[in-house]
PDB file of the backbone (N, CA, C, O) and the ligand in Angstrom, with CONECT records:
HET     ZN  A 101       1
ATOM      1  N   MET A   1     -61.975 -17.511  22.742  1.00  0.00           N
ATOM      2  CA  MET A   1     -63.129 -17.849  21.895  1.00  0.00           C
ATOM      3  C   MET A   1     -63.572 -16.657  21.057  1.00  0.00           C
ATOM      4  O   MET A   1     -63.911 -16.805  19.882  1.00  0.00           O
ATOM      5  N   ALA A   2     -63.568 -15.484  21.661  1.00  0.00           N
ATOM      6  CA  ALA A   2     -63.980 -14.269  20.947  1.00  0.00           C
ATOM      7  C   ALA A   2     -63.087 -14.039  19.732  1.00  0.00           C
ATOM      8  O   ALA A   2     -63.530 -13.542  18.697  1.00  0.00           O
ATOM      9  N   LYS A   3     -61.810 -14.415  19.887  1.00  0.00           N
ATOM     10  CA  LYS A   3     -60.859 -14.227  18.800  1.00  0.00           C
ATOM     11  C   LYS A   3     -61.256 -15.090  17.592  1.00  0.00           C
ATOM     12  O   LYS A   3     -61.178 -14.640  16.449  1.00  0.00           O
ATOM     13  N   VAL A   4     -61.679 -16.318  17.855  1.00  0.00           N
ATOM     14  CA  VAL A   4     -62.083 -17.246  16.783  1.00  0.00           C
ATOM     15  C   VAL A   4     -63.291 -16.677  16.036  1.00  0.00           C
ATOM     16  O   VAL A   4     -63.342 -16.687  14.807  1.00  0.00           O
ATOM     17  N   ILE A   5     -64.263 -16.179  16.814  1.00  0.00           N
ATOM     18  CA  ILE A   5     -65.460 -15.603  16.190  1.00  0.00           C
ATOM     19  C   ILE A   5     -65.075 -14.394  15.341  1.00  0.00           C
ATOM     20  O   ILE A   5     -65.579 -14.211  14.233  1.00  0.00           O
ATOM     21  N   PHE A   6     -64.172 -13.572  15.881  1.00  0.00           N
ATOM     22  CA  PHE A   6     -63.723 -12.394  15.133  1.00  0.00           C
ATOM     23  C   PHE A   6     -63.133 -12.802  13.779  1.00  0.00           C
ATOM     24  O   PHE A   6     -63.453 -12.204  12.751  1.00  0.00           O
ATOM     25  N   TRP A   7     -62.270 -13.824  13.787  1.00  0.00           N
ATOM     26  CA  TRP A   7     -61.639 -14.237  12.532  1.00  0.00           C
ATOM     27  C   TRP A   7     -62.639 -14.892  11.582  1.00  0.00           C
ATOM     28  O   TRP A   7     -62.511 -14.782  10.363  1.00  0.00           O
ATOM     29  N   LEU A   8     -63.637 -15.576  12.149  1.00  0.00           N
ATOM     30  CA  LEU A   8     -64.683 -16.152  11.299  1.00  0.00           C
ATOM     31  C   LEU A   8     -65.452 -15.039  10.582  1.00  0.00           C
ATOM     32  O   LEU A   8     -65.738 -15.134   9.388  1.00  0.00           O
ATOM     33  N   VAL A   9     -65.780 -13.986  11.333  1.00  0.00           N
ATOM     34  CA  VAL A   9     -66.507 -12.848  10.745  1.00  0.00           C
ATOM     35  C   VAL A   9     -65.663 -12.208   9.649  1.00  0.00           C
ATOM     36  O   VAL A   9     -66.170 -11.879   8.576  1.00  0.00           O
ATOM     37  N   VAL A  10     -64.375 -12.033   9.926  1.00  0.00           N
ATOM     38  CA  VAL A  10     -63.493 -11.436   8.927  1.00  0.00           C
ATOM     39  C   VAL A  10     -63.461 -12.310   7.673  1.00  0.00           C
ATOM     40  O   VAL A  10     -63.528 -11.808   6.551  1.00  0.00           O
ATOM     41  N   PHE A  11     -63.357 -13.619   7.882  1.00  0.00           N
ATOM     42  CA  PHE A  11     -63.302 -14.572   6.765  1.00  0.00           C
ATOM     43  C   PHE A  11     -64.548 -14.461   5.884  1.00  0.00           C
ATOM     44  O   PHE A  11     -64.452 -14.432   4.657  1.00  0.00           O
ATOM     45  N   PHE A  12     -65.725 -14.399   6.530  1.00  0.00           N
ATOM     46  CA  PHE A  12     -66.961 -14.338   5.749  1.00  0.00           C
ATOM     47  C   PHE A  12     -67.118 -12.981   5.055  1.00  0.00           C
ATOM     48  O   PHE A  12     -67.673 -12.888   3.960  1.00  0.00           O
ATOM     49  N   LEU A  13     -66.622 -11.944   5.711  1.00  0.00           N
ATOM     50  CA  LEU A  13     -66.694 -10.627   5.067  1.00  0.00           C
ATOM     51  C   LEU A  13     -65.839 -10.611   3.797  1.00  0.00           C
ATOM     52  O   LEU A  13     -66.245 -10.068   2.770  1.00  0.00           O
ATOM     53  N   VAL A  14     -64.643 -11.218   3.884  1.00  0.00           N
ATOM     54  CA  VAL A  14     -63.766 -11.273   2.709  1.00  0.00           C
ATOM     55  C   VAL A  14     -64.429 -12.088   1.608  1.00  0.00           C
ATOM     56  O   VAL A  14     -64.394 -11.713   0.436  1.00  0.00           O
ATOM     57  N   LEU A  15     -65.029 -13.201   1.994  1.00  0.00           N
ATOM     58  CA  LEU A  15     -65.725 -14.057   1.032  1.00  0.00           C
ATOM     59  C   LEU A  15     -66.839 -13.279   0.331  1.00  0.00           C
ATOM     60  O   LEU A  15     -67.000 -13.364  -0.886  1.00  0.00           O
ATOM     61  N   LEU A  16     -67.596 -12.527   1.111  1.00  0.00           N
ATOM     62  CA  LEU A  16     -68.712 -11.746   0.573  1.00  0.00           C
ATOM     63  C   LEU A  16     -68.201 -10.673  -0.391  1.00  0.00           C
ATOM     64  O   LEU A  16     -68.777 -10.443  -1.454  1.00  0.00           O
ATOM     65  N   ALA A  17     -67.099 -10.022   0.011  1.00  0.00           N
ATOM     66  CA  ALA A  17     -66.536  -8.974  -0.836  1.00  0.00           C
ATOM     67  C   ALA A  17     -66.074  -9.556  -2.166  1.00  0.00           C
ATOM     68  O   ALA A  17     -66.305  -8.964  -3.220  1.00  0.00           O
ATOM     69  N   LEU A  18     -65.410 -10.735  -2.115  1.00  0.00           N
ATOM     70  CA  LEU A  18     -64.947 -11.375  -3.346  1.00  0.00           C
ATOM     71  C   LEU A  18     -66.120 -11.740  -4.240  1.00  0.00           C
ATOM     72  O   LEU A  18     -66.057 -11.586  -5.460  1.00  0.00           O
ATOM     73  N   ARG A  19     -67.180 -12.221  -3.629  1.00  0.00           N
ATOM     74  CA  ARG A  19     -68.358 -12.629  -4.417  1.00  0.00           C
ATOM     75  C   ARG A  19     -68.991 -11.421  -5.107  1.00  0.00           C
ATOM     76  O   ARG A  19     -69.350 -11.479  -6.283  1.00  0.00           O
ATOM     77  N   LEU A  20     -69.121 -10.323  -4.352  1.00  0.00           N
ATOM     78  CA  LEU A  20     -69.699  -9.105  -4.937  1.00  0.00           C
ATOM     79  C   LEU A  20     -68.828  -8.608  -6.082  1.00  0.00           C
ATOM     80  O   LEU A  20     -69.327  -8.181  -7.124  1.00  0.00           O
ATOM     81  N   PHE A  21     -67.507  -8.672  -5.868  1.00  0.00           N
ATOM     82  CA  PHE A  21     -66.579  -8.179  -6.877  1.00  0.00           C
ATOM     83  C   PHE A  21     -66.688  -9.004  -8.158  1.00  0.00           C
ATOM     84  O   PHE A  21     -66.734  -8.445  -9.254  1.00  0.00           O
ATOM     85  N   SER A  22     -66.731 -10.326  -8.025  1.00  0.00           N
ATOM     86  CA  SER A  22     -66.786 -11.171  -9.222  1.00  0.00           C
ATOM     87  C   SER A  22     -68.130 -11.035  -9.925  1.00  0.00           C
ATOM     88  O   SER A  22     -68.192 -11.135 -11.150  1.00  0.00           O
ATOM     89  N   ALA A  23     -69.210 -10.808  -9.173  1.00  0.00           N
ATOM     90  CA  ALA A  23     -70.517 -10.596  -9.795  1.00  0.00           C
ATOM     91  C   ALA A  23     -70.484  -9.304 -10.605  1.00  0.00           C
ATOM     92  O   ALA A  23     -71.038  -9.224 -11.701  1.00  0.00           O
ATOM     93  N   HIS A  24     -69.822  -8.294 -10.040  1.00  0.00           N
ATOM     94  CA  HIS A  24     -69.707  -7.019 -10.744  1.00  0.00           C
ATOM     95  C   HIS A  24     -68.928  -7.202 -12.049  1.00  0.00           C
ATOM     96  O   HIS A  24     -69.308  -6.666 -13.090  1.00  0.00           O
ATOM     97  N   GLN A  25     -67.820  -7.975 -11.976  1.00  0.00           N
ATOM     98  CA  GLN A  25     -67.008  -8.222 -13.161  1.00  0.00           C
ATOM     99  C   GLN A  25     -67.818  -8.948 -14.229  1.00  0.00           C
ATOM    100  O   GLN A  25     -67.752  -8.598 -15.407  1.00  0.00           O
ATOM    101  N   ALA A  26     -68.588  -9.966 -13.814  1.00  0.00           N
ATOM    102  CA  ALA A  26     -69.361 -10.757 -14.762  1.00  0.00           C
ATOM    103  C   ALA A  26     -70.401  -9.888 -15.447  1.00  0.00           C
ATOM    104  O   ALA A  26     -70.635 -10.016 -16.648  1.00  0.00           O
ATOM    105  N   ARG A  27     -71.034  -8.988 -14.666  1.00  0.00           N
ATOM    106  CA  ARG A  27     -72.046  -8.120 -15.257  1.00  0.00           C
ATOM    107  C   ARG A  27     -71.408  -7.206 -16.288  1.00  0.00           C
ATOM    108  O   ARG A  27     -71.982  -6.952 -17.346  1.00  0.00           O
ATOM    109  N   ARG A  28     -70.192  -6.704 -15.966  1.00  0.00           N
ATOM    110  CA  ARG A  28     -69.540  -5.800 -16.898  1.00  0.00           C
ATOM    111  C   ARG A  28     -69.178  -6.530 -18.192  1.00  0.00           C
ATOM    112  O   ARG A  28     -69.313  -5.983 -19.287  1.00  0.00           O
ATOM    113  N   ARG A  29     -68.706  -7.802 -18.043  1.00  0.00           N
ATOM    114  CA  ARG A  29     -68.382  -8.581 -19.240  1.00  0.00           C
ATOM    115  C   ARG A  29     -69.620  -8.786 -20.099  1.00  0.00           C
ATOM    116  O   ARG A  29     -69.557  -8.691 -21.325  1.00  0.00           O
ATOM    117  N   ARG A  30     -70.756  -9.072 -19.444  1.00  0.00           N
ATOM    118  CA  ARG A  30     -72.003  -9.281 -20.190  1.00  0.00           C
ATOM    119  C   ARG A  30     -72.396  -8.009 -20.938  1.00  0.00           C
ATOM    120  O   ARG A  30     -72.791  -8.063 -22.103  1.00  0.00           O
ATOM    121  N   ASP A  31     -72.286  -6.877 -20.268  1.00  0.00           N
ATOM    122  CA  ASP A  31     -72.639  -5.605 -20.901  1.00  0.00           C
ATOM    123  C   ASP A  31     -71.766  -5.357 -22.123  1.00  0.00           C
ATOM    124  O   ASP A  31     -72.245  -4.913 -23.167  1.00  0.00           O
ATOM    125  N   GLU A  32     -70.457  -5.655 -21.974  1.00  0.00           N
ATOM    126  CA  GLU A  32     -69.551  -5.406 -23.086  1.00  0.00           C
ATOM    127  C   GLU A  32     -69.879  -6.275 -24.280  1.00  0.00           C
ATOM    128  O   GLU A  32     -69.867  -5.801 -25.416  1.00  0.00           O
ATOM    129  N   SER A  33     -70.177  -7.559 -24.033  1.00  0.00           N
ATOM    130  CA  SER A  33     -70.474  -8.445 -25.160  1.00  0.00           C
ATOM    131  C   SER A  33     -71.801  -8.066 -25.798  1.00  0.00           C
ATOM    132  O   SER A  33     -71.962  -8.198 -27.011  1.00  0.00           O
ATOM    133  N   ALA A  34     -72.757  -7.597 -24.999  1.00  0.00           N
ATOM    134  CA  ALA A  34     -74.035  -7.146 -25.554  1.00  0.00           C
ATOM    135  C   ALA A  34     -73.802  -5.931 -26.440  1.00  0.00           C
ATOM    136  O   ALA A  34     -74.413  -5.780 -27.498  1.00  0.00           O
ATOM    137  N   GLU A  35     -72.906  -5.073 -25.981  1.00  0.00           N
ATOM    138  CA  GLU A  35     -72.603  -3.879 -26.760  1.00  0.00           C
ATOM    139  C   GLU A  35     -71.974  -4.251 -28.104  1.00  0.00           C
ATOM    140  O   GLU A  35     -72.306  -3.676 -29.141  1.00  0.00           O
ATOM    141  N   ARG A  36     -71.047  -5.236 -28.063  1.00  0.00           N
ATOM    142  CA  ARG A  36     -70.418  -5.689 -29.299  1.00  0.00           C
ATOM    143  C   ARG A  36     -71.460  -6.259 -30.249  1.00  0.00           C
ATOM    144  O   ARG A  36     -71.416  -6.023 -31.457  1.00  0.00           O
ATOM    145  N   GLN A  37     -72.405  -7.019 -29.681  1.00  0.00           N
ATOM    146  CA  GLN A  37     -73.422  -7.636 -30.523  1.00  0.00           C
ATOM    147  C   GLN A  37     -74.292  -6.559 -31.176  1.00  0.00           C
ATOM    148  O   GLN A  37     -74.655  -6.666 -32.347  1.00  0.00           O
ATOM    149  N   ARG A  38     -74.621  -5.525 -30.406  1.00  0.00           N
ATOM    150  CA  ARG A  38     -75.411  -4.438 -30.976  1.00  0.00           C
ATOM    151  C   ARG A  38     -74.666  -3.816 -32.139  1.00  0.00           C
ATOM    152  O   ARG A  38     -75.267  -3.469 -33.156  1.00  0.00           O
ATOM    153  N   GLY A  39     -73.330  -3.672 -31.989  1.00  0.00           N
ATOM    154  CA  GLY A  39     -72.529  -3.096 -33.061  1.00  0.00           C
ATOM    155  C   GLY A  39     -72.585  -3.959 -34.300  1.00  0.00           C
ATOM    156  O   GLY A  39     -72.604  -3.453 -35.422  1.00  0.00           O
ATOM    157  N   HIS A  40     -72.612  -5.304 -34.088  1.00  0.00           N
ATOM    158  CA  HIS A  40     -72.637  -6.216 -35.230  1.00  0.00           C
ATOM    159  C   HIS A  40     -73.964  -6.165 -35.968  1.00  0.00           C
ATOM    160  O   HIS A  40     -74.020  -6.320 -37.188  1.00  0.00           O
ATOM    161  N   THR A  41     -75.030  -5.946 -35.211  1.00  0.00           N
ATOM    162  CA  THR A  41     -76.343  -6.008 -35.844  1.00  0.00           C
ATOM    163  C   THR A  41     -76.789  -4.631 -36.327  1.00  0.00           C
ATOM    164  O   THR A  41     -77.930  -4.464 -36.758  1.00  0.00           O
ATOM    165  N   GLU A  42     -75.903  -3.656 -36.258  1.00  0.00           N
ATOM    166  CA  GLU A  42     -76.270  -2.330 -36.749  1.00  0.00           C
ATOM    167  C   GLU A  42     -76.563  -2.416 -38.246  1.00  0.00           C
ATOM    168  O   GLU A  42     -75.786  -3.016 -38.988  1.00  0.00           O
ATOM    169  N   PRO A  43     -77.659  -1.832 -38.695  1.00  0.00           N
ATOM    170  CA  PRO A  43     -78.009  -1.953 -40.112  1.00  0.00           C
ATOM    171  C   PRO A  43     -76.976  -1.273 -40.995  1.00  0.00           C
ATOM    172  O   PRO A  43     -76.502  -0.175 -40.704  1.00  0.00           O
ATOM    173  N   MET A  44     -76.642  -1.955 -42.078  1.00  0.00           N
ATOM    174  CA  MET A  44     -75.720  -1.398 -43.051  1.00  0.00           C
ATOM    175  C   MET A  44     -76.547  -0.770 -44.171  1.00  0.00           C
ATOM    176  O   MET A  44     -77.538  -1.341 -44.626  1.00  0.00           O
ATOM    177  N   ILE A  45     -76.132   0.380 -44.592  1.00  0.00           N
ATOM    178  CA  ILE A  45     -76.845   1.031 -45.691  1.00  0.00           C
ATOM    179  C   ILE A  45     -75.852   1.294 -46.829  1.00  0.00           C
ATOM    180  O   ILE A  45     -74.639   1.301 -46.619  1.00  0.00           O
ATOM    181  N   ARG A  46     -76.370   1.503 -48.000  1.00  0.00           N
ATOM    182  CA  ARG A  46     -75.527   1.684 -49.177  1.00  0.00           C
ATOM    183  C   ARG A  46     -75.499   3.169 -49.527  1.00  0.00           C
ATOM    184  O   ARG A  46     -76.535   3.834 -49.559  1.00  0.00           O
ATOM    185  N   CYS A  47     -74.330   3.659 -49.780  1.00  0.00           N
ATOM    186  CA  CYS A  47     -74.185   5.051 -50.188  1.00  0.00           C
ATOM    187  C   CYS A  47     -74.834   5.215 -51.556  1.00  0.00           C
ATOM    188  O   CYS A  47     -74.548   4.455 -52.482  1.00  0.00           O
ATOM    189  N   GLY A  48     -75.714   6.217 -51.679  1.00  0.00           N
ATOM    190  CA  GLY A  48     -76.438   6.420 -52.924  1.00  0.00           C
ATOM    191  C   GLY A  48     -75.566   6.961 -54.043  1.00  0.00           C
ATOM    192  O   GLY A  48     -75.988   6.983 -55.199  1.00  0.00           O
ATOM    193  N   GLN A  49     -74.358   7.398 -53.718  1.00  0.00           N
ATOM    194  CA  GLN A  49     -73.528   8.026 -54.731  1.00  0.00           C
ATOM    195  C   GLN A  49     -72.378   7.147 -55.188  1.00  0.00           C
ATOM    196  O   GLN A  49     -72.134   7.036 -56.390  1.00  0.00           O
ATOM    197  N   CYS A  50     -71.667   6.520 -54.264  1.00  0.00           N
ATOM    198  CA  CYS A  50     -70.535   5.677 -54.670  1.00  0.00           C
ATOM    199  C   CYS A  50     -70.812   4.201 -54.437  1.00  0.00           C
ATOM    200  O   CYS A  50     -70.015   3.358 -54.850  1.00  0.00           O
ATOM    201  N   GLY A  51     -71.922   3.868 -53.786  1.00  0.00           N
ATOM    202  CA  GLY A  51     -72.301   2.470 -53.644  1.00  0.00           C
ATOM    203  C   GLY A  51     -71.588   1.730 -52.536  1.00  0.00           C
ATOM    204  O   GLY A  51     -71.718   0.511 -52.433  1.00  0.00           O
ATOM    205  N   VAL A  52     -70.840   2.429 -51.706  1.00  0.00           N
ATOM    206  CA  VAL A  52     -70.107   1.774 -50.621  1.00  0.00           C
ATOM    207  C   VAL A  52     -71.078   1.467 -49.476  1.00  0.00           C
ATOM    208  O   VAL A  52     -72.014   2.226 -49.227  1.00  0.00           O
ATOM    209  N   TYR A  53     -70.846   0.349 -48.787  1.00  0.00           N
ATOM    210  CA  TYR A  53     -71.698  -0.017 -47.653  1.00  0.00           C
ATOM    211  C   TYR A  53     -71.063   0.483 -46.373  1.00  0.00           C
ATOM    212  O   TYR A  53     -69.853   0.366 -46.177  1.00  0.00           O
ATOM    213  N   LEU A  54     -71.893   1.044 -45.500  1.00  0.00           N
ATOM    214  CA  LEU A  54     -71.373   1.567 -44.236  1.00  0.00           C
ATOM    215  C   LEU A  54     -72.470   1.494 -43.181  1.00  0.00           C
ATOM    216  O   LEU A  54     -73.658   1.482 -43.505  1.00  0.00           O
ATOM    217  N   PRO A  55     -72.056   1.445 -41.898  1.00  0.00           N
ATOM    218  CA  PRO A  55     -73.065   1.423 -40.837  1.00  0.00           C
ATOM    219  C   PRO A  55     -73.902   2.685 -40.848  1.00  0.00           C
ATOM    220  O   PRO A  55     -73.400   3.779 -41.105  1.00  0.00           O
ATOM    221  N   LYS A  56     -75.176   2.521 -40.566  1.00  0.00           N
ATOM    222  CA  LYS A  56     -76.115   3.628 -40.678  1.00  0.00           C
ATOM    223  C   LYS A  56     -75.714   4.819 -39.818  1.00  0.00           C
ATOM    224  O   LYS A  56     -75.959   5.967 -40.187  1.00  0.00           O
ATOM    225  N   SER A  57     -75.086   4.539 -38.650  1.00  0.00           N
ATOM    226  CA  SER A  57     -74.751   5.622 -37.733  1.00  0.00           C
ATOM    227  C   SER A  57     -73.680   6.540 -38.314  1.00  0.00           C
ATOM    228  O   SER A  57     -73.611   7.710 -37.938  1.00  0.00           O
ATOM    229  N   SER A  58     -72.824   6.025 -39.245  1.00  0.00           N
ATOM    230  CA  SER A  58     -71.780   6.877 -39.794  1.00  0.00           C
ATOM    231  C   SER A  58     -72.156   7.397 -41.176  1.00  0.00           C
ATOM    232  O   SER A  58     -71.348   8.052 -41.836  1.00  0.00           O
ATOM    233  N   ALA A  59     -73.376   7.110 -41.616  1.00  0.00           N
ATOM    234  CA  ALA A  59     -73.820   7.618 -42.910  1.00  0.00           C
ATOM    235  C   ALA A  59     -74.420   9.012 -42.735  1.00  0.00           C
ATOM    236  O   ALA A  59     -74.896   9.373 -41.658  1.00  0.00           O
ATOM    237  N   LYS A  60     -74.384   9.765 -43.792  1.00  0.00           N
ATOM    238  CA  LYS A  60     -74.967  11.109 -43.753  1.00  0.00           C
ATOM    239  C   LYS A  60     -76.131  11.178 -44.733  1.00  0.00           C
ATOM    240  O   LYS A  60     -76.067  10.675 -45.854  1.00  0.00           O
ATOM    241  N   LEU A  61     -77.175  11.810 -44.274  1.00  0.00           N
ATOM    242  CA  LEU A  61     -78.362  11.917 -45.118  1.00  0.00           C
ATOM    243  C   LEU A  61     -78.174  13.110 -46.060  1.00  0.00           C
ATOM    244  O   LEU A  61     -78.007  14.246 -45.618  1.00  0.00           O
ATOM    245  N   THR A  62     -78.203  12.833 -47.342  1.00  0.00           N
ATOM    246  CA  THR A  62     -78.028  13.898 -48.325  1.00  0.00           C
ATOM    247  C   THR A  62     -79.312  14.037 -49.128  1.00  0.00           C
ATOM    248  O   THR A  62     -80.291  13.337 -48.869  1.00  0.00           O
ATOM    249  N   ASP A  63     -79.309  14.932 -50.095  1.00  0.00           N
ATOM    250  CA  ASP A  63     -80.490  15.119 -50.936  1.00  0.00           C
ATOM    251  C   ASP A  63     -80.692  13.925 -51.863  1.00  0.00           C
ATOM    252  O   ASP A  63     -81.771  13.758 -52.431  1.00  0.00           O
ATOM    253  N   ARG A  64     -79.660  13.091 -52.022  1.00  0.00           N
ATOM    254  CA  ARG A  64     -79.800  11.901 -52.873  1.00  0.00           C
ATOM    255  C   ARG A  64     -79.825  10.629 -52.035  1.00  0.00           C
ATOM    256  O   ARG A  64     -79.333   9.587 -52.468  1.00  0.00           O
ATOM    257  N   GLY A  65     -80.388  10.712 -50.853  1.00  0.00           N
ATOM    258  CA  GLY A  65     -80.437   9.544 -49.976  1.00  0.00           C
ATOM    259  C   GLY A  65     -79.234   9.519 -49.049  1.00  0.00           C
ATOM    260  O   GLY A  65     -78.599  10.548 -48.815  1.00  0.00           O
ATOM    261  N   TYR A  66     -78.925   8.350 -48.525  1.00  0.00           N
ATOM    262  CA  TYR A  66     -77.797   8.228 -47.608  1.00  0.00           C
ATOM    263  C   TYR A  66     -76.500   8.311 -48.373  1.00  0.00           C
ATOM    264  O   TYR A  66     -76.365   7.748 -49.460  1.00  0.00           O
ATOM    265  N   GLY A  67     -75.546   9.018 -47.796  1.00  0.00           N
ATOM    266  CA  GLY A  67     -74.227   9.124 -48.387  1.00  0.00           C
ATOM    267  C   GLY A  67     -73.163   8.819 -47.366  1.00  0.00           C
ATOM    268  O   GLY A  67     -73.410   8.921 -46.165  1.00  0.00           O
ATOM    269  N   CYS A  68     -71.968   8.443 -47.823  1.00  0.00           N
ATOM    270  CA  CYS A  68     -70.897   8.097 -46.895  1.00  0.00           C
ATOM    271  C   CYS A  68     -70.205   9.349 -46.394  1.00  0.00           C
ATOM    272  O   CYS A  68     -69.521   9.293 -45.372  1.00  0.00           O
ATOM    273  N   GLY A  69     -70.357  10.474 -47.073  1.00  0.00           N
ATOM    274  CA  GLY A  69     -69.745  11.722 -46.617  1.00  0.00           C
ATOM    275  C   GLY A  69     -68.279  11.822 -46.948  1.00  0.00           C
ATOM    276  O   GLY A  69     -67.612  12.758 -46.506  1.00  0.00           O
ATOM    277  N   ASP A  70     -67.752  10.871 -47.724  1.00  0.00           N
ATOM    278  CA  ASP A  70     -66.330  10.928 -48.106  1.00  0.00           C
ATOM    279  C   ASP A  70     -66.122  12.012 -49.153  1.00  0.00           C
ATOM    280  O   ASP A  70     -67.043  12.411 -49.866  1.00  0.00           O
ATOM    281  N   GLU A  71     -64.873  12.475 -49.220  1.00  0.00           N
ATOM    282  CA  GLU A  71     -64.556  13.526 -50.168  1.00  0.00           C
ATOM    283  C   GLU A  71     -64.682  13.011 -51.612  1.00  0.00           C
ATOM    284  O   GLU A  71     -65.214  13.698 -52.484  1.00  0.00           O
ATOM    285  N   HIS A  72     -64.178  11.777 -51.844  1.00  0.00           N
ATOM    286  CA  HIS A  72     -64.258  11.217 -53.189  1.00  0.00           C
ATOM    287  C   HIS A  72     -65.713  11.090 -53.631  1.00  0.00           C
ATOM    288  O   HIS A  72     -66.038  11.187 -54.814  1.00  0.00           O
ATOM    289  N   CYS A  73     -66.579  10.868 -52.638  1.00  0.00           N
ATOM    290  CA  CYS A  73     -67.983  10.668 -52.916  1.00  0.00           C
ATOM    291  C   CYS A  73     -68.630  12.004 -53.306  1.00  0.00           C
ATOM    292  O   CYS A  73     -69.423  12.063 -54.246  1.00  0.00           O
ATOM    293  N   ALA A  74     -68.290  13.061 -52.584  1.00  0.00           N
ATOM    294  CA  ALA A  74     -68.862  14.379 -52.870  1.00  0.00           C
ATOM    295  C   ALA A  74     -68.442  14.845 -54.257  1.00  0.00           C
ATOM    296  O   ALA A  74     -69.193  15.561 -54.920  1.00  0.00           O
ATOM    297  N   ASN A  75     -67.246  14.448 -54.707  1.00  0.00           N
ATOM    298  CA  ASN A  75     -66.752  14.876 -56.017  1.00  0.00           C
ATOM    299  C   ASN A  75     -67.512  14.210 -57.157  1.00  0.00           C
ATOM    300  O   ASN A  75     -67.428  14.654 -58.302  1.00  0.00           O
ATOM    301  N   ARG A  76     -68.243  13.161 -56.856  1.00  0.00           N
ATOM    302  CA  ARG A  76     -68.957  12.432 -57.904  1.00  0.00           C
ATOM    303  C   ARG A  76     -70.249  13.122 -58.325  1.00  0.00           C
ATOM    304  O   ARG A  76     -70.854  12.780 -59.341  1.00  0.00           O
ATOM    305  N   ARG A  77     -70.648  14.080 -57.540  1.00  0.00           N
ATOM    306  CA  ARG A  77     -71.928  14.722 -57.863  1.00  0.00           C
ATOM    307  C   ARG A  77     -71.889  15.383 -59.232  1.00  0.00           C
ATOM    308  O   ARG A  77     -72.881  15.970 -59.663  1.00  0.00           O
TER     309      ARG A  77
HETATM  310 ZN    ZN A 101     -70.233   7.513 -51.024  1.00  0.00          ZN2+
END
C-alpha cells in the first residue's frame, strides 16, 4: 500500500511541476508579445533635415530638431 501512495505522490509532483513550467512559458510569451506591441507603438518622428521617419529612440537631437544621424543627412547641412 505504501508503494501506491508513493507513486501517487510522485505523479502529483510531476503534474505540479508541469503546470508550473507551462505557466512560466505562458507568462514569458505574454511578456514578449507586450514588448513587441510597445515597439509598434513607439512614436515615429520626422528627421528635420532629410525628412525621413524613424523611431524616436534611434533619432538624435540636433540643433535643428530631431535628426536621423545618417551621414547623408549630416552632409545636407
Ligand atoms: Zn535625416
